[in-house]
N, C-alpha and C positions, 0 to 999 in steps of 0.2 A: 533951248535946245535948239542944236540945229539942225539942219536933214540928215546929216550924217551919222548923227547922233542916234535919232528915232531909226534910219534904215537901219542901223547896226542892232539896235534892240530888237526889231521885227526879225532879221535873222536871226537872232540869239533865241528869241523865243519860239521859232520855226522849227530851227535846229532841237531845242528842247524836246518841244512835244513831239518830234519825230523819235527822238533816241528812246525818249520815254514810253511812247506808243509802242513800239520795237521791243523794249524791256518787258513790257506787260505780256506782250503776246507770246514774247518767247518764255516766259515763267508759267504761262496759262496753257502753253503747249507742254514744256516738260512737266507740269502737274498730270497734264492728262495721258501722257506716254507713261508715265511712274502707275498712275493708278491701272491704263490697261496692261500693264506689265507685270504687277505683282499677282493676280489670279492665274495668269500663265506659269510665270515660275513656279507657282505653288500647286499647281497640278501637274507641271513635269516632275516635281520634286516627289510627289506624293506615288506618283506611276512609275519613278525610279526606285523608289522604297520597296514598294510593291515587287517588281521584278526582280528585287535585289534576296528577298526575303523568299522568293520562289527559289531564286538560284540556290539558293543557303539551304533549302528545305531539302532539295534534289542532291545537293550533294551530299549532305549528312545523313539522309534516307539512303544512297548508293554504297555510304562507306560502311553504315555500321549494321547493312543486311548480312554481309556475310559472316561478321562476328557474329549474329543473333542467331544464325541458323547451322552456325558451327564450319566442318569441313565437307559435310552432305550438300553444301552449295555449289563447290567445286565439283567438276568432273573430274 
């Protein structure tokens, strides 16, 4: 082995270690972003569903009240 081949192998090892370490850190970061994002999305969806159900109840309640009371409700 010549000195050029040894330097080339050392450079290649250093490059591969740097790339693999960066990929590992990116994968770990992506996992933690995903894990932290799931509860936030679920809580937002539950609150949105509750708000929509409340709005639906108000809409149905205000639409059916005049029919239940008949014409006496209107002046």
